[in-house]
Structure formats: structure tokens, C-alpha cells
C-alpha positions as CSV (number, residue, x, y, z in Angstrom):
1,X,-76.8,-8.7,17.8
2,X,-75.4,-5.3,18.8
3,X,-72.7,-5.5,21.4
4,X,-73.1,-1.9,22.5
5,X,-75.1,1.3,21.3
6,X,-73.5,3.0,18.4
7,X,-70.3,4.8,19.6
8,X,-70.5,7.5,17.0
9,X,-72.8,9.8,15.1
10,X,-72.1,11.9,11.9
11,X,-71.1,15.4,12.8
12,X,-72.5,17.2,9.8
13,X,-75.4,14.8,9.0
14,X,-73.9,13.5,5.8
15,X,-75.6,10.4,4.6
16,X,-73.6,7.2,5.0
17,X,-74.2,5.6,1.5
18,X,-71.9,2.6,1.8
19,X,-72.5,-0.9,3.3
20,X,-70.3,-3.7,4.5
21,X,-71.6,-7.0,5.4
22,X,-70.6,-8.1,9.0
23,X,-70.2,-11.7,10.1
24,X,-72.9,-13.8,8.3
25,X,-75.7,-11.4,7.5
26,X,-75.6,-8.1,9.3
27,X,-75.5,-5.0,7.2
28,X,-73.5,-2.0,8.5
29,X,-73.6,1.4,7.1
30,X,-70.5,3.3,6.4
31,X,-69.3,6.7,5.0
32,X,-66.9,7.4,2.2
33,X,-63.3,7.2,3.6
34,X,-64.3,5.3,6.7
35,X,-62.1,2.5,7.9
36,X,-63.7,-0.7,8.7
37,X,-63.2,-0.1,12.3
38,X,-64.9,3.2,12.2
39,X,-68.0,1.5,10.5
40,X,-68.1,-1.2,13.1
41,X,-67.6,0.9,16.1
42,X,-70.0,3.3,14.8
43,X,-72.6,0.6,14.5
44,X,-71.8,-0.8,18.2
45,X,-69.9,-3.8,17.0
46,X,-66.9,-3.7,19.5
47,X,-65.8,-7.3,19.7
48,X,-64.5,-8.2,16.4
49,X,-62.2,-11.1,17.3
50,X,-60.9,-13.5,19.9
51,X,-57.5,-13.5,21.7
52,X,-55.0,-16.3,20.4
53,X,-54.5,-17.9,23.8
54,X,-57.6,-17.8,25.9
55,X,-60.3,-16.7,23.2
56,X,-61.1,-13.5,25.1
57,X,-63.3,-11.0,23.3
58,X,-61.0,-8.5,21.4
59,X,-61.6,-5.4,19.2
60,X,-59.9,-2.4,17.9
61,X,-57.7,-0.5,20.4
62,X,-55.0,1.6,19.0
63,X,-56.9,2.6,15.7
64,X,-53.3,3.2,14.2
65,X,-52.1,-0.2,12.9
66,X,-50.0,-0.8,15.9
67,X,-51.7,-3.5,18.2
68,X,-53.1,-6.1,15.9
69,X,-56.2,-6.7,18.1
70,X,-58.5,-5.5,15.1
71,X,-57.6,-8.3,12.8
72,X,-60.3,-9.6,10.7
73,X,-61.0,-11.6,7.6
74,X,-62.1,-9.4,4.8
75,X,-63.5,-10.9,1.4
76,X,-61.8,-14.2,2.2
77,X,-58.4,-12.8,3.3
78,X,-57.3,-13.1,6.8
79,X,-55.4,-11.0,9.3
80,X,-56.5,-7.5,7.8
81,X,-56.1,-4.7,10.0
82,X,-59.7,-3.2,10.3
83,X,-58.5,0.1,11.6
84,X,-56.1,0.5,8.6
85,X,-58.7,-0.6,5.7
86,X,-61.0,1.8,4.0
87,X,-64.5,0.4,3.5
88,X,-65.5,-0.7,0.0
89,X,-69.1,-1.0,-0.6
90,X,-70.2,-4.6,-0.3
91,X,-67.1,-5.9,1.3
92,X,-67.5,-8.9,3.7
93,X,-66.0,-8.8,7.1
94,X,-65.8,-11.6,9.5
95,X,-64.3,-12.1,13.0
96,X,-61.3,-14.2,13.4
97,X,-60.2,-17.0,15.9
98,X,-63.7,-18.1,16.4
99,X,-64.4,-22.0,16.5
100,X,-67.7,-21.9,14.5
101,X,-68.8,-19.6,11.8
102,X,-71.7,-17.7,12.8
103,X,-73.5,-18.0,16.0
104,X,-72.3,-18.4,19.7
105,X,-68.6,-19.5,20.0
106,X,-68.3,-22.5,22.4
107,X,-64.7,-21.4,23.4
108,X,-66.5,-18.7,25.5
109,X,-67.1,-21.5,28.0
110,X,-63.3,-21.3,29.0
111,X,-64.2,-18.4,31.5
112,X,-66.9,-20.4,32.9
113,X,-65.0,-23.7,33.4
114,X,-61.9,-21.9,34.8
115,X,-63.3,-19.2,36.9
116,X,-60.1,-18.6,38.6
117,X,-58.0,-18.4,35.5
118,X,-56.2,-21.0,33.5
119,X,-52.6,-22.1,34.0
120,X,-52.1,-23.7,30.5
121,X,-48.4,-24.7,31.5
122,X,-49.8,-27.1,34.1
123,X,-53.1,-28.1,32.6
124,X,-53.7,-31.8,32.2
125,X,-49.9,-32.6,32.6
126,X,-50.9,-36.1,33.7
127,X,-51.8,-38.7,32.6
128,X,-49.6,-38.7,29.3
129,X,-52.5,-39.5,26.9
130,X,-54.5,-36.5,28.4
131,X,-51.7,-34.1,27.9
132,X,-51.3,-35.1,24.3
133,X,-55.0,-34.8,23.6
134,X,-54.8,-31.2,25.3
135,X,-52.0,-30.2,23.1
136,X,-53.9,-31.2,20.0
137,X,-56.8,-29.2,21.0
138,X,-54.6,-26.1,21.8
139,X,-52.9,-26.4,18.5
140,X,-56.2,-26.3,16.7
141,X,-57.3,-23.3,18.6
142,X,-54.1,-21.2,18.3
143,X,-53.1,-19.2,15.6
144,X,-54.3,-16.2,13.5
145,X,-57.1,-16.8,11.3
146,X,-57.5,-19.4,8.5
147,X,-55.9,-19.6,5.1
148,X,-57.4,-17.3,2.4
149,X,-60.4,-18.5,0.4
150,X,-58.5,-18.4,-2.9
151,X,-54.9,-17.1,-4.1
152,X,-54.6,-13.6,-5.0
153,X,-56.1,-12.5,-8.4
154,X,-52.8,-11.0,-9.4
155,X,-49.2,-11.1,-8.3
156,X,-47.4,-8.1,-6.7
157,X,-45.4,-6.0,-9.1
158,X,-41.9,-4.9,-8.3
159,X,-40.2,-1.4,-8.4
160,X,-36.6,-0.5,-8.0
161,X,-35.4,2.7,-6.5
162,X,-32.0,4.3,-6.0
163,X,-32.6,7.6,-4.4
164,X,-30.3,9.9,-2.5
165,X,-32.8,9.8,0.4
166,X,-35.4,7.5,1.7
167,X,-37.7,9.0,4.3
168,X,-39.9,6.6,6.3
169,X,-42.9,8.2,7.8
170,X,-44.9,11.2,6.7
171,X,-46.0,12.9,9.9
172,X,-44.6,16.7,10.4
173,X,-40.8,15.5,10.8
174,X,-41.0,13.3,7.7
175,X,-42.7,15.8,5.6
176,X,-40.4,18.6,6.6
177,X,-37.2,16.4,5.9
178,X,-38.4,15.2,2.6
179,X,-39.6,18.8,1.5
180,X,-36.1,20.3,2.5
181,X,-34.2,17.5,0.5
182,X,-36.2,18.0,-2.5
183,X,-35.9,21.8,-2.5
184,X,-32.2,21.2,-2.5
185,X,-32.4,19.0,-5.5
186,X,-32.0,15.5,-3.8
187,X,-34.0,12.4,-5.3
188,X,-36.3,11.3,-2.6
189,X,-38.5,8.2,-2.0
190,X,-41.0,9.0,0.8
191,X,-43.2,5.9,2.3
192,X,-45.8,6.1,4.8
193,X,-47.9,2.9,5.9
194,X,-51.1,4.9,6.6
195,X,-53.3,5.9,3.7
196,X,-53.7,9.5,2.8
197,X,-57.1,9.9,4.4
198,X,-55.7,8.6,7.8
199,X,-52.5,10.6,7.4
200,X,-54.4,13.8,7.1
201,X,-56.5,12.9,10.1
202,X,-53.3,12.2,12.3
203,X,-51.3,15.2,11.2
204,X,-53.6,17.6,9.5
205,X,-50.9,18.4,6.8
206,X,-51.0,18.5,3.0
207,X,-49.4,15.4,1.5
208,X,-47.6,15.4,-1.6
209,X,-45.4,13.1,-3.4
210,X,-45.7,10.2,-0.7
211,X,-46.2,6.6,-1.3
212,X,-49.0,6.2,1.1
213,X,-50.2,2.8,2.3
214,X,-46.5,1.5,2.1
215,X,-45.0,-0.2,4.9
216,X,-41.3,-1.0,5.2
217,X,-41.1,-4.7,6.3
218,X,-37.3,-5.4,5.9
219,X,-33.8,-3.9,6.4
220,X,-30.9,-5.6,4.8
221,X,-27.5,-3.7,5.6
222,X,-25.3,-6.2,3.9
223,X,-27.3,-5.8,0.5
224,X,-28.0,-2.1,1.1
225,X,-31.7,-2.7,0.6
226,X,-35.0,-1.4,2.3
227,X,-38.0,-3.5,1.3
228,X,-41.4,-2.1,1.4
229,X,-44.9,-3.1,0.2
230,X,-47.7,-0.9,-1.1
231,X,-51.2,-2.4,-0.5
232,X,-54.2,-1.0,-2.0
233,X,-57.6,-2.5,-3.2
234,X,-56.2,-2.4,-6.8
235,X,-52.8,-4.0,-6.4
236,X,-49.7,-4.9,-4.4
237,X,-46.4,-3.3,-5.3
238,X,-43.1,-4.6,-3.8
239,X,-40.5,-1.7,-3.6
240,X,-36.7,-2.4,-3.4
241,X,-35.0,0.8,-2.2
242,X,-31.2,1.2,-2.3
243,X,-30.7,4.7,-0.7
244,X,-27.5,6.8,0.1
245,X,-29.2,8.2,3.2
246,X,-32.3,7.1,5.2
247,X,-34.2,9.4,7.7
248,X,-36.5,7.6,10.1
249,X,-39.4,9.7,11.1
250,X,-41.6,7.1,12.3
251,X,-43.1,9.1,15.2
252,X,-44.5,7.8,18.3
253,X,-47.3,5.3,19.4
254,X,-49.6,5.2,22.3
255,X,-48.4,2.4,24.7
256,X,-50.9,0.4,27.0
257,X,-51.6,2.0,30.4
258,X,-51.5,-0.8,33.0
259,X,-55.1,-0.9,34.5
260,X,-57.2,-4.0,35.2
261,X,-59.8,-4.3,32.3
262,X,-57.7,-2.5,29.7
263,X,-58.2,-5.3,27.1
264,X,-62.1,-5.0,27.1
265,X,-63.5,-4.0,23.6
266,X,-64.4,-0.2,23.9
267,X,-60.9,0.6,25.5
268,X,-59.4,2.8,22.7
269,X,-56.2,4.9,22.3
270,X,-57.2,8.5,22.6
271,X,-54.9,9.5,19.8
272,X,-56.4,6.9,17.6
273,X,-60.0,7.9,18.4
274,X,-59.4,11.5,17.8
275,X,-57.8,10.7,14.4
276,X,-60.8,8.4,13.6
277,X,-63.4,11.1,14.5
278,X,-61.7,13.8,12.3
279,X,-61.2,11.4,9.3
280,X,-64.8,10.5,9.3
281,X,-66.3,13.7,10.4
282,X,-68.0,11.9,13.4
283,X,-68.5,12.5,17.0
284,X,-69.0,10.5,20.2
285,X,-72.5,9.4,20.7
286,X,-71.9,7.8,24.2
287,X,-70.4,8.7,27.4
288,X,-66.5,8.3,27.6
289,X,-63.8,8.5,30.2
290,X,-60.3,9.4,29.5
291,X,-57.5,7.9,31.6
292,X,-54.1,9.5,31.5
293,X,-51.8,12.2,33.0
294,X,-50.1,15.2,31.6
295,X,-50.8,17.4,28.5
296,X,-51.8,14.5,26.1
297,X,-54.5,13.4,28.5
298,X,-55.9,16.9,29.2
299,X,-56.0,17.8,25.6
300,X,-57.8,14.5,24.7
301,X,-60.5,15.0,27.6
302,X,-61.1,18.5,26.3
303,X,-61.5,17.4,22.7
304,X,-63.8,14.6,23.7
305,X,-65.7,16.6,26.3
306,X,-65.0,13.8,28.8
307,X,-64.0,13.4,32.3
308,X,-60.5,12.6,32.9
309,X,-59.1,10.4,35.6
310,X,-55.4,9.7,36.6
311,X,-54.3,6.2,36.0
312,X,-53.6,5.4,39.7
313,X,-57.0,6.4,40.6
314,X,-58.4,3.6,38.6
315,X,-59.4,0.2,40.3
316,X,-60.5,-1.5,37.2
317,X,-62.5,-0.9,33.9
318,X,-65.8,-2.9,34.1
319,X,-67.3,-4.9,31.4
320,X,-66.9,-8.2,29.4
321,X,-67.8,-8.0,25.6
322,X,-68.0,-3.9,26.1
323,X,-67.1,-1.3,28.4
324,X,-69.7,-0.5,31.0
325,X,-67.9,1.7,33.6
326,X,-64.7,2.9,35.2
327,X,-64.3,1.8,38.9
328,X,-62.2,4.2,41.1
329,X,-60.3,3.4,44.1
330,X,-62.1,5.9,46.1
331,X,-65.4,3.8,45.3
332,X,-66.9,6.0,42.7
333,X,-68.2,4.3,39.5
334,X,-68.4,6.3,36.3
335,X,-70.8,4.7,33.7
336,X,-69.4,4.9,30.2
337,X,-69.3,3.1,26.8
338,X,-65.8,4.2,25.7
339,X,-62.5,4.6,27.6
340,X,-59.9,6.5,25.9
341,X,-56.3,5.8,27.1
342,X,-54.0,8.8,26.8
343,X,-50.5,8.0,27.9
344,X,-47.3,9.9,26.9
345,X,-46.4,8.7,23.5
346,X,-43.6,6.3,23.1
347,X,-41.0,6.5,20.3
348,X,-41.9,4.0,17.5
349,X,-38.1,2.9,17.3
350,X,-38.5,-0.9,16.3
351,X,-37.5,-0.1,12.6
352,X,-34.5,2.1,13.7
353,X,-33.2,-0.8,16.0
354,X,-33.5,-3.2,13.1
355,X,-31.4,-0.9,11.1
356,X,-28.6,-0.6,13.6
357,X,-29.6,2.5,15.7
358,X,-28.9,2.6,19.4
359,X,-31.8,3.5,21.7
360,X,-32.2,4.8,25.3
361,X,-35.2,4.7,27.8
362,X,-36.7,8.1,28.0
363,X,-39.4,7.2,30.6
364,X,-42.2,6.4,27.9
365,X,-40.3,4.1,25.6
366,X,-37.0,3.5,23.8
367,X,-35.8,6.7,22.0
368,X,-33.3,6.7,19.2
369,X,-30.1,8.0,20.1
370,X,-28.4,10.3,17.4
371,X,-25.6,12.9,17.2
372,X,-26.2,16.7,17.1
373,X,-26.9,16.7,13.4
374,X,-29.4,13.8,13.6
375,X,-27.3,10.9,12.4
376,X,-27.8,7.6,14.4
377,X,-25.7,5.1,12.5
378,X,-23.3,4.9,9.5
379,X,-22.5,2.0,7.2
380,X,-21.1,1.2,4.0
381,X,-24.3,1.3,2.0
382,X,-26.1,4.2,3.8
383,X,-26.1,6.7,6.6
384,X,-29.1,6.5,9.0
385,X,-30.7,9.5,10.6
386,X,-33.7,10.2,12.8
387,X,-36.1,13.0,13.3
388,X,-39.0,13.9,15.3
389,X,-40.8,11.9,17.9
390,X,-38.8,8.8,17.3
391,X,-36.2,10.4,19.2
392,X,-38.4,11.2,22.0
393,X,-42.1,12.8,22.0
394,X,-41.8,16.5,21.3
395,X,-45.1,17.2,19.5
396,X,-46.0,18.4,16.0
397,X,-44.6,21.7,15.9
398,X,-41.2,20.7,17.4
399,X,-41.1,17.6,15.1
400,X,-41.5,19.7,12.1
401,X,-38.6,22.0,13.0
402,X,-36.5,19.0,13.8
403,X,-37.4,17.4,10.5
404,X,-36.3,20.6,8.6
405,X,-32.9,20.5,10.5
406,X,-32.2,16.9,9.8
407,X,-33.2,17.4,6.1
408,X,-30.7,20.2,5.9
409,X,-28.0,18.0,7.5
410,X,-28.6,15.2,5.0
411,X,-28.3,17.9,2.1
412,X,-25.0,18.9,3.5
413,X,-23.7,15.4,3.7
414,X,-24.8,14.7,0.2
415,X,-22.8,17.8,-0.9
416,X,-19.7,16.6,0.7
417,X,-19.9,18.9,3.9
418,X,-20.2,16.1,6.2
419,X,-21.9,17.5,9.5
């Protein structure tokens, strides 16, 4: 059953020739290069999983691989990010964290039984036997998905790298830093967790010599190792990188705007939504409202052709399994099927902190602290640098210039002219 009207329609009328199988038997059309999230949202399937604790309906939100609410089971493998996975014809996609396979989920009764909310810390504390039974049920419900149907068909291969420079992130800053270093003759390994089609949609840049679909998952300063993995439909490759220098250009992500109802399926990141529409050559087919302040919100509203409202003006977002409307404090109700959240982007500094960089609060998130040349940490194995929006959101043009400057500083350091 469709949760909502289809959210998108093809902009150019190109036929959607691929098909995925959703849940038990529903066939969903898709276009070449679509992500699973794009196909499902385009078909009106908004609620694709349940929350871990209370089993609330959840669906794609950030559309950029950051939030984890779009996790689904694909071809028997759990915990796959639907927003990062290109559609393959005939793939089988199932929701996660559901008690029964197919049909209604009895855990939806939680909302009806606990109409005033559930305090699980004090639920059934006494008698002891009831508490033990409740804990067993809770443990059975908690967690992310179930084990895979079968082991991987082939093991991951391993590649060793020892470059002058490792660049993490292929947005404007990362591309500029890597290009500057290569022109100067440095050996560069350049990794990006998003696939090429998604990266082009986010940045609009030409992408050369980038290990796309490759995510750094570990930093080991004592051993001088950065560990990353490439995941594609063909294979998985483990990369062990021992660089002399590292430039972190991980950019910024869209934080959540704290308004009531911001977890209802159909509440999407404006940045992620615009990138999805560019990637798949789609346009909105339903009314939308943009919530946000400042330039990013105004630009998103113009691009989507939607009304924009300030976060403080919103009383709540209405809906259950899908967005229905935005209720304003003044009493006005704006009917819509999509809410696009457009906050000021926050630096994606998690990896930098893991690698030893210091951060500061910049009003939107934690920005990396660096010196005038761009260096943010030094060690016996490598020097760590940061460029672009990870140091505080500056936008694509300034990020490109900053990446070029940091790349030049790395070149100078490699030549012995330590900046």
C-alpha cells in the first residue's frame, strides 16, 4: 500500500526501465543511477524502517549517508543505507526492525497502549519477574536488523598504499587540494565515501582519480595507518594507507532543526533532496515547505519553488507515517507532503577529532581548529591538515580556494619548506 503520493516525477520524461522489489511483492520502477531512496520516495514509500527503541516509523532523512534512518535490508544483507545505494534491476529491498515479515507490524500498538508516551526506565520495575520478562522482550525488539541470509560470496581484497598525501573527501576543497598536490608531483590517494553519480550531484564537479564509494573507518596514529573500505556491487576492497600527510576535506552536513515532528517520514534534508533531484533528473510532484533561516534556506526554497518558514514560527510538523502539513504558531496550517529542513551546514569534524585535531563551536557545529597554513595536528607518522567546510561552512567557491591553498602548503612541507 502506498504511504503517500509519489514525491517525484521525471523532469525530462526519460523512461524508468529498472525495477526493484519492495518488501514482499511490490514492484517499484527506477531510473539508471537512482539510489534506492530515490526510487522508494518517488513511488511514495516513505516509511522504510522502524526506530530502534519505540518502533516509530522512520524513512530517509539526510539523503547523504549521515543519519542512518534509511537503513534497509537489500538482497538478504542488513543495515544498507538506501540513500547511498544505486538501484540494481531486480534487487530485493525490505524494511528493518519489524516484528513480522510482511503485513502489519503489531509493535505499532505501542502508540495506542502508551498514549502519553513510554518511560522504559520505570516500566514494569515490579514485580521482579515482570521486569525480567519485559527486559527479554525489549532485548528481542532492540538492535539493527537481523543477520545476513548467507555469508558474502567473496572475501574483501586488500590494497596497501604509501602516498605522500591522503585526501579524504572529494568536494570542492578536496578536489582542489588533490589537484594542486598532483601538479606538483606528489603521490596522492584520494578517497570519497559517496559514489561518482552522487558526488557529481552534490558538487557538480568533474571527478578524476578518486576512489569513490570508499569510506575511512579507522585511524591508528601509533601504527601510522588510515583504514578505508570500498564497497561496490562487484567487490569490497580494504585499503591500508600509510601517508606522510593527510588533508581532511570532509565538508559539512545538515544538522537537525529542533521542531516537533521532525522525525516523520517525508521530512528531508534540503541539501540532500536537491542533490537527489539533480542526480536522477527529477522534480517534486507534491507541495513542499522549507524550514530554515539564512542563505541556505532561501536558496533551497527558490530551487524547490516552495514556501519558506522560520524555525521559530513552526509549532509542529503534522503526520504519522507521512508528512501531512506544517502547523505555524500563528494558527495557519500549510498542507504539504514534503518538509525540507535547511539549517546552516555543520562541519563534519568527527574523523578529524578521531585523528587528534582540536575543534571549536562555531554556532552550527564543531569546526576544526588549524593554523594559518591549514595544519591542525602533527605527529611522528603524519601531519594532519584540514580544508574547506570542515573548518566552518564557507560554501563551494571559498572551499575550492581554501583547498588549493592548503594543497600548496602541503607541497611546501613535502619539499622541506615547512610553512
